[in-house]
Structure formats: structure tokens, C-alpha cells
N, C-alpha and C positions, 0 to 999 in steps of 0.2 A: 674783444678789448673793450676797455670801460668807456664809458660815455664822456665824450671831451677830448680824447686823447690824441696826441700828435704821433703820427709815424714817421720816425725817422729814416729808416731802413728796412726794405725787405731783401734777401739775399738768398738765393740757393746754391749748396755745394754738390754738384753733380758728381756723382762717381761714377755713372753709367748713362750715357747721353742718349737721345732720342729723337725721333721725328715729331715735328708738331712744335706749336707754341704753347705752354700751358698759361693759362690765366690766373691771376690772383682777384679775389673779390673780397670787398670790405661790406659786410650786411648783403646788399642786392647789387651793389655796384662794381661792375668790373674796374677795377683801377689801373691795372697795367698787365704786362706779360713777363715772365722771366725765359731766358735762353734753355735750351735744353743741351747746350755745348757742356762736353765735361772741363771740370773745375769750378770756381767761383762767378758766380753770375750776379748782377744786380738786377733789381725790378726796373722795368721801364714804363715810367707812369705817363699816360696819356695827359695831354695840358687840360683837359675838361676837367680832369680828377685831382688836380694837385689842393684843391680845396676840401676834399675829402682826408688827404694826407695831413693837413694842417688842422683838420677835426673830424672826428669821426662820427660826430653828432651827438643829439641830446640822449640817446640812450644806448646802452651797452651793444655792441655789435660783434659777430664772428669774421674771422679774417680766414678765408678758405683758398686753398690752392689745388688746380686742377691739373695734376700732371698727365702726360701723355703715356701710352703705353710703353713699359720697359723702362720708366725713369726712375732711377735710384738715387738718393741723395737725402741731403739735410735741409729743411727749411728754416732760416734764420729772420727774426722781428723784432726791431728795435723800437720802442715807443716810450712816450713819457705820458703820464698820468695827470688830467687834470680836474678840474670841475665839470661838470655836465655842459656847462653852458661855455666851456673853453677857457675861462678865467684860471689864471697862475694861483690866484690867491685862495686857499680854501676857506669855503664857507660853512659853517657846521652844519651837519644834516642836510647838504645840498644833493649829495648824491644817494 
């Protein structure tokens, strides 16, 4: 994800459920978990990580998903690109 991005939604469409609770990690921070039940599952965000959802930080970060064994599905991430400091108004050459 690009620096300064705001994450709107993380969902998983599970075609095959599994046992366990998969984590969603932004950079090195676990921001929440997804259910492994079959169907469409929204990310459950921990209260301490709401700020990370609002601004992923000053540098680009990877969003990773740690599925449990036998989990099959599709991960969907919706986000808005902003400046690296989180400002909505573009500043030339800031990123």
C-alpha cells in the first residue's frame, strides 16, 4: 500500500472454510482478523489499530494475509491513495 493511504475495507470471500483465525498485517502490525467461515467476511479491526487504517504511515507498506490451512478464497482490499503525510491535497514530488 502506498504511504499515507487510508484503508476503507478488507474482505475475504471464502469458498472453503477452515479452522483458526487468519491475521491481516500492515507492515509489521497485525491490524485485525478475518473469519474463515464460508461466504463474505469483513475484517475485524482491533481498536488499537484504527489509526493504522486511517493512515498506513510515512512509507509504503505491504498488506499480508496469513490464511489457515485449507482456506480457499479471494482477498479484497479497498484503499485511497493520499500523500505520504496523509494529506488529501497533492504536493508535487512529495511521494
